[in-house]
C-alpha positions, 0 to 999 in steps of 0.5 A: 720100953720101946720108944714110940715115934709120932709121924710128922704132918709132912709124912702123913699120907694125904687122902683123896678130897672128900674123905677127910684128907687135905686137898693137894697143894701146888708147890713152887718148882725147885728146878730138880727134875721134872720139867719145871724150874725157876724160869717159870717164875721170872716173868710173873704177871705184872713184873717189870718186864711185862710192865715195860712191854705194856707201856711200850705198846701204848707208846708205840700206839700213840707214835703210830697215830702221830706218824699218821698225823704227819703223813696227812700233813705231807699229803696236804703239802703236796695237795696245796702245791698242786692246787690252783688259785684264782687271780683277782685281776684276770679271774683266771686260775693259775698255780701260786706256789713259789718254791721256798729256799730253805735256810742253810741252818736246817742241814746242820740241825738235821745232823745235830738231831741224828747225833742226838738219836745216837746219844740217847740210844747209848743211854738206853743201852747203858741203863739196861746193861745187865751187870750194872743193873744187877749191882743196882738190884743188890743195892751196891750203887747205881752204876747203870744210872751213872753211866746213862746220865751223861748220854741223857744230858748230851741228848738234852743239849743237842735237842736244845741246840736243834730247837735253837737252830729252828728258831734261828731259821724262822727269824731268817725267813721272817727277816727275808719277808716270809713271816707267818702272817699276811706276807706268808706264801703258801710254801712259807706257810707250810714251812712254818706249819711243818717245822713248828709242829715238829718242834712242839713234839720235840719240846715234849721229848726235851721235857722227857729228857729232863725227867730222866735226869731227875730219876735219881731223886724221883724213881728209887726202883731200877725198873722205873728208871729203865722205863723212863729212859727206854720210852724217852729213847723210842720217842726221840728216835720217832721224832728224828725219823719224822724230821728226816721225812719232813725235811726231805719233803721240804728240801726235795718235794717242792 
């Protein structure tokens, strides 16, 4: 008796929709022939790379607004410097701007902040090192994080050293009779305003560095740790660049 073979469902010829057949099914390409491949699936919507780019966009937008704020502050600095004030005795208008001699510690602070920008960039490069990231994705350890953490810690120490130097500069000016009160001159007032606002921004960067140091316990996913270090690095670079401009204005703009 001849054997009968039943065709499997995969061998059944699909009919055109509308005459009882099943609709065509879109299949994932396997990379064999055609123009498709697995590369089309690597950057899926909502994936780590797209999420990083999206968060970077929001950070860069906020930093652009921040840089605009500092630019307005610099314009106010030059406008006040060129302004006139009325002498209450003679009732005549004259310039009352007296150039302020900057504390020498600010030059050291600038070098410290530039060095910290180098260390945080090293941390960012290590956290994205492909071979180490691959080992973390495979669950073979945390080499990327282990290599990045010392550089993050070094940046944190340098940032705290910079802030301590700024406090020392403020105390030196106060001891010299230029306090942030009625004794303040227009030049010293703008010095406190500019350096104080920048220091407040840098404090946020220090908090972000502390967050990066806690990523081992808080962020279990590799991409979350990468995003934390990456955003902190870009923010820190922006604050370093802002300080270079502000320091140049204070040192040379008077």
